[in-house]
C-alpha positions in Angstrom: -14.7 11.1 -3.1 -17.4 11.4 -5.7 -19.6 8.4 -5.0 -21.1 8.4 -8.5 -17.5 8.0 -9.9 -16.7 5.5 -7.5 -19.5 3.5 -8.5 -18.7 3.8 -12.1 -15.1 2.5 -11.3 -16.2 -0.4 -9.2 -18.9 -1.6 -11.9 -16.1 -1.3 -14.5 -14.2 -4.3 -12.6 -16.5 -6.0 -10.1 -19.9 -7.9 -10.2 -21.9 -9.3 -7.4 -20.2 -12.5 -8.2 -16.5 -11.2 -8.3 -14.2 -9.9 -10.8 -15.3 -9.3 -14.4 -14.2 -11.5 -16.7 -13.0 -8.8 -19.1 -12.6 -5.2 -18.7 -11.4 -2.0 -20.7 -10.5 -0.2 -22.6 -12.8 2.3 -21.4 -14.7 5.1 -23.1 -18.2 6.9 -22.8 -20.0 9.4 -20.7 -19.7 7.5 -17.5 -15.8 7.1 -17.9 -15.6 10.7 -18.7 -17.6 11.6 -15.6 -15.4 9.1 -13.4 -12.2 10.9 -15.1 -13.3 14.3 -14.4 -13.5 13.4 -10.6 -10.1 12.0 -10.8 -11.2 8.3 -10.0 -10.4 7.0 -13.7 -7.6 7.6 -16.2 -6.7 7.0 -19.8 -4.1 4.5 -20.6 -0.7 5.6 -19.5 2.6 4.9 -21.2 5.6 5.8 -19.1 9.1 5.0 -18.5 10.8 3.9 -15.0 13.0 6.8 -15.2 10.0 9.1 -15.4 8.4 7.6 -12.6 11.3 8.2 -10.5 11.4 11.7 -11.3 7.8 12.0 -10.5 8.5 10.3 -7.1 11.2 12.5 -6.3 9.1 15.6 -6.9 6.1 14.3 -4.9 8.6 13.6 -2.0 10.4 17.2 -2.1 7.1 19.0 -2.5 3.8 17.6 -1.0 4.3 14.0 0.3 5.6 13.9 3.8 6.0 11.3 6.5 3.3 13.5 8.7 0.8 13.4 5.8 1.1 9.6 5.1 0.8 8.8 8.7 -2.2 11.2 9.2 -3.8 9.5 6.2 -3.4 6.1 7.6 -4.6 6.8 11.1 -7.6 8.7 9.9 -8.5 5.6 7.7 -8.9 3.2 10.9 -12.1 4.7 12.1 -13.6 5.9 9.0 -12.7 2.9 7.1 -11.3 4.9 3.9 -9.3 2.2 2.9 -7.7 4.0 0.1 -6.0 6.4 2.4 -3.9 3.3 4.0 -1.2 2.2 1.5 0.4 5.7 1.2 2.1 4.7 4.3 3.7 1.7 2.5 4.3 3.8 -0.8 6.0 6.4 1.4 8.3 3.9 3.3 9.3 2.0 0.0 10.1 5.2 -2.1 11.1 8.0 0.1 14.7 7.1 0.4 14.8 5.7 -3.5 17.6 7.7 -5.0 17.3 9.3 -8.4 18.5 6.9 -10.8 18.1 5.5 -14.5 16.7 1.7 -14.9 19.2 -0.9 -14.1 21.9 1.7 -13.2 23.6 -0.5 -11.9 21.7 -3.8 -12.7 20.7 -5.8 -9.9 23.2 -9.2 -9.5 20.6 -11.2 -7.9 17.2 -9.7 -8.4 14.4 -10.6 -6.4 12.0 -7.9 -7.3 13.6 -5.9 -10.3 16.6 -6.0 -12.5 17.2 -2.4 -11.3 19.4 -2.8 -8.2 18.1 0.4 -6.6 14.5 -0.6 -7.1 15.4 -4.2 -5.9 17.2 -3.0 -2.9 14.3 -1.3 -1.9 11.8 -4.4 -2.5 10.3 -2.6 -5.4 9.0 -4.3 -8.5 9.9 -2.3 -11.7 9.9 -2.4 -15.2 12.2 -0.4 -17.6 8.9 0.7 -19.4 5.3 0.7 -19.1 3.1 0.8 -22.3 -0.6 1.8 -21.9 -1.0 0.8 -18.5 -4.3 0.7 -16.9 -4.4 2.6 -13.8 -7.9 2.2 -13.2 -7.4 -1.4 -12.2 -4.8 -0.1 -9.6 -7.1 2.3 -8.2 -9.9 0.2 -8.0 -8.0 -2.1 -5.9 -6.8 0.8 -3.7 -10.4 2.1 -3.2 -11.9 -1.6 -2.6 -9.0 -3.0 -0.4 -6.5 -0.5 0.3 -4.3 -1.7 -2.6 -3.1 -5.2 -3.6 0.3 -4.6 -5.6 1.9 -2.4 -3.0 5.4 -2.8 -3.9 5.0 -2.1 -7.7 6.9 1.1 -8.3 3.8 2.3 -10.7 1.3 1.7 -7.9 3.5 3.4 -5.3 3.6 6.7 -7.8 -0.1 6.6 -8.2 -0.9 6.2 -4.7 1.0 9.0 -3.6 0.0 11.2 -6.4 -3.7 10.8 -5.5 -2.8 11.2 -1.8 -1.3 14.6 -2.8 -4.6 15.7 -4.0 -6.6 15.1 -0.9 -7.7 17.7 1.4 -6.8 18.2 5.1 -7.3 14.9 7.4 -7.8 14.8 11.0 -6.7 12.4 13.4 -8.9 11.7 16.3 -8.3 10.2 19.8 -10.4 7.1 18.5 -7.9 6.7 15.6 -4.9 6.6 18.3 -6.9 4.3 20.5 -7.5 1.8 17.6 -3.6 2.0 16.7 -2.7 1.1 20.6 -5.3 -2.0 20.6 -3.5 -3.1 17.2 -0.1 -3.0 18.8 -1.4 -4.7 22.2 -3.1 -7.4 19.8 0.7 -8.4 18.4 2.2 -8.6 21.9 -0.7 -11.2 22.6 0.4 -13.4 19.6 2.2 -16.6 20.4 5.5 -17.2 19.5 4.6 -19.3 16.5 1.5 -17.6 15.4 1.5 -16.3 11.7 0.1 -13.4 9.9 -3.3 -15.1 9.7 -3.6 -15.4 13.7 -2.7 -11.6 13.8 -5.6 -10.8 11.3 -7.9 -12.6 13.5 -6.8 -10.7 16.6 -7.6 -7.5 14.5 -10.9 -8.6 13.6 -12.8 -6.6 16.4 -10.3 -3.5 16.7 -11.1 -1.7 13.6 -13.9 -1.6 11.0 -12.7 -4.0 8.3 -13.1 -7.3 6.5 -10.5 -10.0 6.3 -9.0 -8.7 2.9 -8.8 -5.0 4.2 -6.9 -6.4 7.6 -4.5 -8.5 5.0 -3.7 -5.5 3.1 -3.1 -3.6 6.4 -0.6 -6.2 7.4 1.1 -6.0 4.2 1.4 -2.2 4.5 3.1 -2.5 8.1 5.4 -5.3 6.6 6.8 -3.0 3.8 6.6 -0.1 6.2 9.0 -1.9 8.4 6.8 -2.4 11.5 6.2 -6.1 11.1 9.9 -7.4 10.1 10.5 -11.2 9.9 13.8 -12.4 11.5 16.5 -13.4 8.9 17.5 -16.2 10.6 15.7 -19.8 9.6 13.6 -21.2 12.6 12.6 -24.8 12.8 9.1 -25.4 11.5 9.0 -21.8 9.8 7.2 -21.8 6.4 6.0 -18.9 4.3 2.1 -18.2 4.1 1.2 -18.0 0.4 -1.7 -15.6 1.3 0.9 -12.9 2.0 4.2 -11.2 0.6 5.9 -8.8 3.0 4.5 -10.6 6.2 4.8 -14.3 4.6 7.2 -15.4 7.2 6.3 -13.2 10.1 5.9 -14.9 13.5 4.5 -13.8 16.8 8.1 -14.2 18.0 9.2 -11.2 15.5 6.7 -8.8 17.4 7.0 -5.3 15.8 9.6 -2.7 15.4 9.3 -0.3 18.6 11.9 2.1 16.7 9.7 2.1 13.6 6.5 2.6 15.7 8.0 5.6 17.6 9.6 7.0 14.3 6.4 6.8 12.3 3.6 7.3 14.7 4.5 8.6 18.1 6.5 11.6 16.6 3.0 12.4 14.8 1.0 12.8 18.2 
């Protein structure tokens, strides 16, 4: 990743005190430079149906389970957080059928009025007008992604991964993965996602926000799955989305772990 372009992108949204109050539209020499390096973009107008078509092409041609798993594992020791969310983007969209928006419509929508998207926990709209992809890529590069189950983000995430070169998984990456799984086993039955985040603190280089995102990625990827049955004393954690109701007694999905990671080794 071009460091100068990355700095330009970061300065567009972030200051020493946090988010800028206003940002965009972008223009000028710095923007043109970051755009030439593939880190910033012109506003995008696109439909839901066009995004679904683009996702179908990506999954059929360049984005495989092996590619996203390799990217995730490679990110663990290198702290290249922008490579992580492709795991959840792939999991959320790889089985998404070709369809037109709201064909059929969701009967009791939780994420989208489009039933095929809603069934995959994808937030989607019929049209996207002058969308700022730059903020999505900024969040991806700084924390590993924020709007992980947004259809537009999933497409951008996988499109950018398709442009990455070959990545290597090291023994250190695999060791980190094993320690992450062991930490889940050590959680108390009533421990929530915040307690797991703290157990992961010294396992891989990261800050609290990055670890939060990894837990969300694992939730959307089917690795950390809250039980459906209500339990006494159970309550959601507003810090999280996919793992808001996860508890230590839920553990992790061994079947999903084997499917995603073990077959890749």
